[in-house]
N, C-alpha and C positions, 0 to 999 in steps of 0.2 A: 315526230307528232306535228300534224299541221295545225297552224294557229293563225287567226285573223283572216287570212287569204284562203278561204276555203270554196268548194265547188257551189256553195249556196249563196255567193255574194252577188247581189244585183246592184250595180253601180251607177251613180249619177256623176256626171261630170260638170262642176261648176267653173264657168269660164270656158266652156267647149269651144266657142267660136275665135278665141285668140289663136295666135300662132303655135304656142306651145301646147295649149289645150287641144287643138285640132290634130297636131302632129302626133301626140302621144295617144290620144283616142284611137287613131288608126293602127298604132302598134300593139296596144292592149287588145283591141278587137282581133287582130290577127293572131294573138297569142291564145285567145279563146276567152278572154274576160267577158263577162255578161254585162256589157254596158247597155243599159235601157233607156236612158235619156240624158240630156244635157240642159244646162241653164245659162242664160245670158240675158239679163234685163234688156228689153226693146228688140230682141232678136227671136221672140217666139214665133213659131211656124216655119222655120228654116230647119234643114236637116244637115248634119255633118257626118259624112260616111255612113249615111243611112240611119244616123241616130237622130230621133226628134228633139228639138230645142224648144225650152219653154221659157217663159219670162221670170218664174220665180220657182222655188222649191215646192211651194204650195201647189202650183199648177201641174208641176211633174208628178208629184206623189198622187194628185187626183187621177191622172191617167195611168200611173204605174205604181200601184200601192205596195208592190214587192220590193221596191227600192229599200235596201238596208245599209247601204255603203255610199260614200261620196269620196270624190278626190277633187281637190281645190287648186285651180290654176289662176285664181283671181289675183290682179295686182295688189301689192302690200297695202296701199292706202284704202282699199275697199275689201281685203280679205276677211277682216274680222266680222263685219256685218255678214258676210256670206256664211261664214262658219257658225255664227250665232243663229242664223236661219235654220241652217242644217240641224243644229242641236235641238231648237225649238220644235222642229217638226218630227223629232224622234229617230233621226238617223243614227244608227248605233255605232258605226266607224266611219270616222272623217280623217282621210290622209291628206295633209296639208303639204303640198309642194312649195307653196310660196315662200320666199326667203324675205328678209329684212322688215319682218313685222316687229315693231317695237317691244321691247323686252317686258315692259309693265303690261301692255296689251296681251301678250302671251300668258302672264301670270293670271290675269283676269279670266282668259279663256280657258285655261286648264282647271281653274277652280270651278268655273261654270259648267264645264264639261263633266267633271266628277260629281257635281251636284245632281246633274241629270243622267248620270251613270252611261256617259257616252265615252267611248274610246277614241282619242285624239292621237294620231301618229304624226309627229312634226311639232312645229312648222320646219321649213327647209329640210324636208326629207326626201330621199329618192324613192320612198314608198315601202311596200310589202310585196313579197313574191313567194309563192309556194309552187316551186318548179313542176311544170306539167299540169297544173291545175288552174292557178289564178294569179295574174299580175296587176296589182293595183298601184301604178308608179311609173317611173321613167328609166328604171335600170335596164341595161342590155340583157336580154333574155338568153343570150348565147354564153353568158358568163356562169350560168346555173345549170344544174342537173339534179333530177329528183333522187332523194336519198333520205338520210336519217340524221343529218347534222344541222342544228340550228345555228343561225348567225344573228347577233344583235350588234349594231354598230352606229357610232355618231357619223362617220365619214362614208359618204356615198362611193368615192372612188376606191377607198380602201376595202369596203364591202365586196365590190366587184373583183378586186385583185385577190382577196382571201378566197372568194367562191371559186374563181377560176384555178387557183393553185390546189384547192381541195378536189375539184373535178380532175384535173391532171394527176393526182395522186389516188384517184379511185374513189373519192367520197363525194356523195350527192348531198343536197340539202333538203330539209322537210319545209323550212320556212325561213326566210332572210328578212330582217326588219331594220330599216334605217331609222334610228329614233329622232333624227334631226340634228343639224350641225350648227345651229346659230350660237353666237359667242355665249360663253359662260365662264366662271372661274375655273381655271385648270391648275395644273401642277405649279406653274409659275406664280399663280396668285394666291396659293394656299398659305396658311399660317405654318410656319416650320418652328417648333419648340421641342426643345430636349430630344432632338433626333426623330421626332415623329412628324410626319406630314411631307417628307421628302420622297422623291421618286423612288429611292432605294428602299426606304421603310415600307412604302405601299407593296412593292414587289416581295418583300420579305413577308409581309402580313398575308398575302396570297399563298405563299408557299407554306407557311405554318398552317394554312387553313387546308392544305392538301390540293391546291390548285396549281396545275401546270402552267407557266407563264413562258410566252415567247418573247424573245428580245427583239425580232423582226416578224413581219407577217409570213415571211417564208419559212420560218421555223413551224408554223402551226401544224401543217400535214404531218411531220415526223413526230410531233408531240402527240397528236390525235391518233397516230397509228399505235401508240402504246397503250392506249386505254380502251380503244374500240375493237 
């Protein structure tokens, strides 16, 4: 089942004139993603790989009301304002590539997005891809193939490795989502009490729930072959 990155996504690139924004806009266009506009304040009137650039989200939506998605390449000190602008103008999916956004700013952002019923992927995400349909992100398209396996991951590189290993084993992907890899409390910072909260206790909890657990990424294809 395809989610988020479907054929009816019309994408705005915020920060399109920067090095990363321009580079990945080209790759997304080559993949077939429908990028209809870009935004960089003060750069309105330019074109990047044929995509018109506007000074604001408001200006872009005035000319391209079909926009329903945004990908953000804006540097961290200015990213929050850019994301708020996209939310305020009703863009329903915002993929935030930017890393190093302060944690408290992220918390405020997610709360604000939920209040406005906007889906934010990230920050610090490689993006979202539905192979053969739409790529809103920076992941290498060659690692993915159209299929029916969904992937959700915090790690960009691990996402590519798992997808590639699945493809080699004959499994394609419906959609792969990188949820963002910024710092948060992990296993090492968890509270361990009476044997609960350890790495092993979490593995055992998954197994008791009937979930197959791979000890390494390379075990995933063989485990998947048992249930698909």
